[in-house]
N, C-alpha and C positions, 0 to 999 in steps of 0.2 A: 616785506616791501609791498608797497601799493601796486594795485593793478591798474592798467589802462583800459577802460571800456569806451569803444569807439561805436557810434551808432550813425547809420546812413547807408548810403549807396555803395555798392560794389558793382562794377560794370566792365564791359570790354572797351578798352581804348584801342581804336584802330589808328596806329601812328604812321605818318606819311613816310615813304621810302625816298622821297626827294622833297627839295624845296618847292613852294608854290602854294597858291590858295586851292581851296577844295576842287574848284572847277578845273584846275591844272593838274592836280595829283592823280596819277594813274595807278599806284599800288600803295598798299597799307600793310603793316605788320600788326597782327592780333597780339595785344598785351593785356594782362589783368591790370585793372585800374579802379577809378573812383577814389575821391579825396580821402574819405574815411578809411578805406582799405589800405591807401598808401601811408597814412599816418600810423596805423597799427603795425604795419610792416617795418616802418622806420624805427619805431619803439622797440619791436621785437628784435631787431637786429643788435640791439645794445644789451639784450638779456632781460628786458622787461617783459613781465606777462601781460599780453595784450589780448583782448577779446574783440571780435566784431559782431555787432548785432545788425542784421540785414535780413533781407528775404531776396531769394533768387528764383528764377523760373525753372520749371522742370524740363530743362532742355540742355543741349550740348554746351552752350555757353555757360550755364550755371554749373554744370559737372566741371568744366574747364577752370572756372573761378574757385571753386571749393578746392580743388586739387592745388592749385597755385597759392591760395591763402594758407592752406595747411602746411604746404612746403615751406612758406615763409615764417613758419613757427607761431602763427596766430591761432588762438583757440576759436575753433569753429562751432562750438556747442550751441551758439546763438544765431547760427545761419539757418534760416528756415528756408523752406521750398514751397512753391505754389504752382498750379497749373492754370491759374487765372490770368496770368500775364507772362510775358517773355522776359528774360534777362536783358537789362539795359545796355545799350550800345552808344558809343560816342566816337565820332570821326574827328580827328585832330589834323590841322593843317598849319605849318609854319611857313610864313612868307619870308623873303629875302631880308626883311627888316626884323625878323624874329617875333612878328605879331602873331598870336596864336588864335586860330578860328576853331571853334567848336560846332559840331552839328550832333545834337542828341536825339536819340531814338528812345523816347519815353511817353508813350500815349495809351495807357500807362505802362511803365516798366514795373517789374515785380517788387522791386524795392519800395516803390510808392504804396504798395499794399500792406506794408508793415503797420500794425495798428497797436492801440494801447494794450489790447488784451494779450499781445504777444510778449510784453515786456514782463520779465520775471524778477520779483523783488530780491530773490536769493542770489542774483548775479552781482549785487552791490554790497561792498563792506565798507565800513568807516575808513576814511583816508584814501579810497579809490579815486581815480580821476575819470570823469565822464567828458568825452569830447564829441562835439557835433559840428556840422556845417550848414550853411543856408540852403544848398540844393534841396535837402529833404524837408524844407519847411514850406514847400508848395501846398496849396489847399487840397490836400489828400489824406488818407488815413495815416500816412507816415508822420505828419505833423502831430497828430494825437499821440503817436509812439513816443516822439521826442518830448512831448510835454509830460508824459507819465515817466519816462526815464529821468528827466530833470526833477520831477517831484520826489522821485525815490531817492535820487542821488543827493538832493538837499537834505532830505529828511535822515539820510544815513550819514551825513557829514563828510560827503565826498567834495572834492574839488572839481568845478565845472569849467570846461574850456570851450570856447566858441570861435571857430575860424569862419570869418565873414564869407569869404571865397564866392563872391558874386558871380552868377551866370545868368545875366539878363535875357539871353535868348529862351530861357526856360519860363519866363514869366510873361503874362499877357499885359501886365500893366507895371511899369517901373515905379510907380507911385506906390502900388501895393507891395512890391519888393522892398523898397525903402521902409515902409511902414511895419512890415513883419520883422526886418532885420533890426531895426531900432527897438522894436518890442522885445526881442530876445536878448540883445546886449546886456541888459540889466540882470538877467538871469544867470550870467556867466561871472566867474572869478577872473579868468583869463580870456581876453579877447585879442585875435589877430586880425589884422587887416594890412593891406598895401596901400600906397599913396593914392592910386586911382580910386579905390574903394572909399577911402576917406574923404576924397573930394567929392563924391557922389553922396555920401551919408551926411556930411557936415561935421560939426564938432560934437564927437561923442565921448562920453564919460565911462570909464571902466576902472575897476580896481587895479588890474595889471593889463596894460596895453602894449602890445607887440606890434610894431610896424616894420614890415619887410620892404626893403629899398632896392631889391634886385643886386646888381654888381656894386651899387653904391653902399650896401651894408644893412644894418638894422638899427631900431631904436626901441628903448623901453621906457615907458612912463608909468610911474606908480611908487608908492612909499615915499613920495617926495623927491624921487630921482627922475633925472632926464639923462639917459645913458644912450649914447650912440656910438657905433663902431663901423669901420669901413669894412666893405665886402671885398671880393676877389674878382678880377677881371680875367675869366678864363674862356677858352673856346667853348661854344655852346653847340650841343647836338640837338637837344630839345629842351623846352622849359617846363614841360608837362611833369609835375610832381615836385618842383623845386619848393614851393611854399609848404607842401605837405611834408617834405623832408625836414624842412626848418622847424615846423611845430611838432612834428613827431619826436625830433631829437630833442627839442626843448622840453616836452612833457615826459620823455624818458628821464631826463635829469630830475625834473620835479618828482616823478615816482620814486626815484632812488633817494634823493636828498631833501625833499620837502620844499617849501617855498621861502625858507629864511634867507637864502643866498640873494633874493630880490631886495633885501635891505642894505646890501653892500654894493656900491658902485663898481668896485674892482671885480668882485665875484660875478656880478651881472654881465660886465663887459667880457669876461672870459667865456662865459656861457654863450652869449650871443655870437662872439667869434667862432666858437666851436660849431654852433648851429648853421652859421654862414657857411663855414667850411663843408659841412655835410652836404648842403644844398648845392654848392659849388661843384662838388664831385658828381652829384646826380645829373646836372645840367650837361655833362660831358658824356653821359651814357644813354643809349636808347632805352626807352621804357622808364618805369618808375618802381612799381612794387617789388619787382624782381631784382633791382640793382641798388637797393639802398646800402650805404656804406657801413663798414664795422668801426669799432672804436680805433682799431689799430690803423685803418686806412685814413680816418679823420686826423688822427695825431700825425702820421706821416705827411698828409697834405699840408698841415700846419707848419711842419719843420721846413718843408721845401719852399713854403711861401713866407718864410721868416716870421711866422706868427706862432711860435711854439705855445701850447695850451696845456702845460703838464698838470696845472691844478684841476682840470676837468676830467673827472673819471665817472663814467656811468656804470 
């Protein structure tokens, strides 16, 4: 079975204990997070071997994350440590309208110091999947680490996945953000974005394009197909990690079954619905990395919501 290699940030998400913007929120809960770490955790929950490539500080938060990542079943052999910077932090706030506000402490964070020389060629095997996000493409050593990982993955015949996952507050120049993301999209076989990100980026081309639509569902464009499925309107505790759960579940299925299912409209729709269900479960739970659903939980959710997906087994 293929392995999922996820490269990028692991950080502490401080999630709000009440609704309101950051100025109004008085208390937060410390949770392990970072989109790449969340994606690895989602895939691991389905029994897929997942490896996280990142760098953490030599601090208590780094110890905390390493422990939580290992407990989630993620291979930690590529988690490096440094005393040159602290582990990254992100404070998250949900307003009454479910708009998410992020405040990052990354000037720099340890994960930004991951460099090309840190990337080991032996981590990659033919058929593996490499996944990355845009947060780590800022102008720092970590961009070079991503370039090296993508180079090795391509040479080894791996599938490459890119979740656009835009975080504009981390960039000094939005035009620079757009230019960098558009430069990396052609490097990937699978690209995931939401509607707001596509509105910012414009008309993008990808071999396999996944568009998440929140409670309205998801869409796949590729192989001559245009497949759209409805989502699930469920009570929301927090939306942090919903997109990560969706793409982590999707890549878990790809690791198990390959990409041939993307040639079939019916199979593609089944998988999209399954991924939507996994994400819908997570938005009803506080946190992300520690609350990823199992195969059984997703199947039960689909039965309850009248959308049985028996053909999807990861």
